[in-house]
N, C-alpha and C positions, 0 to 999 in steps of 0.2 A: 358051948353051943351044942345042941342035940343033933344027932344024925338026921332026924326028920327035917329039922330046920335047914340043914345044908342041902338036902335033896330038893326041897321046895325052892330054895334059892337057885340051885343049879338048873332046875326045871324052868324057872322063870327066865333065867339068863338064856337058856336054850331057845325059849319062845321069842325073847327079844332079839336074839341073833337072827332067827328066821324072819322076824319082822324087818330087820335091817336089810337082809338079803332081798326080800320081796320089794322093799322100798327102792333099792338100787336097780332092780330089774324093771320096775315100773318107770323109774326115771329114765333109764336107757330107752325104753319103749316110747316115752313121751318125746325124748330128744330125736328119735328116729322119725316120729310123726312131724316134728317141727322141721326137720331136714326135708321131708317130703313136701311140706307146704312151701318151703323155700324154693324147691325145684319147680313147683307149680308157678310161683311168682316169677321166677326167671323165665319160664316158658312164655308166660303172658307178656312180659316186657320185651323179650327178644322177638316174638312173633306178632306183635301188635294185636293181641287178642283182646277180648272184651275186658274192660277195666273192672267190671263188676266181679269177675272171677278173682282178680287181684284183691279187691276189697274183701271178698269172702275168705281168702286165705289169711288176710290180716286179722279178721275176726276169729278165725280158727286158731291162729297162733296166740292170740291174746288169751284164749281159754286154756290152751296147752301150757302157756307160761304161768298162768294162775295155778294150774294143777301142779306144776313143777315146784312153785314156791310153797304150796301146801305140803308136798312130799318132803321137801328139804327141811321145813320147819319140824315136821313129825320125826324125821330121821334124827335131827339134832337132839330133840327131846329124849328119844329112846336111847341114842348113843350116850348122852350125858348120864342117863340113869344107870347104864351098865359099864361104862368106860373102865372104871377101876377093876371091877371083877373080870372083865374081858382081858385086860392086860395081865392080871394075876394068873389067869387060866388059859394062857395062849395055846398051850399044847392040847388042851381039851377041845378047843374050837379051831384047831389048826386048819382043817379043810374049809370051814366056813370063812375064816379070815382070808385065806388064799383066794377063795371065790369072790369075796368082797373087794379085794385088791384088784382082781381081774376086771370086775365090773367098774370099779372106779377108774381104771386105766381106759377102758372102752368109753366110758362117759366123758373123760377128759379129751380123748381123741375126737369124739363126735362133737363135743363143745367147740373145739378149735375149728373143725370143718364147718360148723354152723356159723361161727363168727366170720369165717372167710366168705361163706355163701351170702351172709347178710351184707357184708361190705360190697360184694359184687353186685347184689341186687340194689343196694343204695346207689351205686354208680349208674346202674341201668335206669333207675327211677329218675335220677338227676338228668340223664340224657333224654329220657322220655319227656320230662317236663320242659326241658330246654327246647326240644323239638316242637312240643305243643305251643310253647310261648311264641316261637318263631312263626308257626302256622297262624296263630291268633293275630300277631303283628301284621303278617302278610294279608290276612283277611281284612283287618281294619284299613290297611292301605288301599286295598281293592275297593272296599265300600266307599272310602273317602274319594277315590278317583272316580268311581261311578257317580257319586253324588255331584261332584264338581262337573263332570261331563253333562249330566242331566240339567244342572243349573245353567251351564253355558249354552246348551242346546235350546233350552226354553227361552232364553233371551234372544236368540237368533230368529226365532219365529215371530218375535214382536216387531211390528213395524208401525211407525207413527202414521197417523191418518193423513197428514199433509203430504206424505210421499206416495200415497195411493194414486193411481192413474184414474182420472175422472172422465172416463169416456161415457158419452150418452148416446 
């Protein structure tokens, strides 16, 4: 193999390593945004705020998750391309590998926090809907009682003609 060929490969590997680092940093940023949306959801649910805000956070999280999936897919493809060379040249890319490990650790920690937050929000949503169903049930009972009352009251005003006093 010629020395030029090795340099090109090392240069490409260096570029791919930088792409991997950027991908991990973007992933961390996206996860931080998801966590922020989770906190908004929690605030909406705890403080009985406008449910449209909750819906907008769900939409925002859907987009962030889509972006995460794209990043993960790209990361896997790039990593698979340089995996062997990276393992063979560990010392050459030592600082980048250490940084990747740090980012992966941060991403893992944040992922666990997000899962915990998601579970907490799920419980809040369940409570919210349980409360809303109870309110709806109560409203239906009230409407039914009011209808029954009006029906019974309309019958009391009805008098047969033969009971009317016929004074002249």
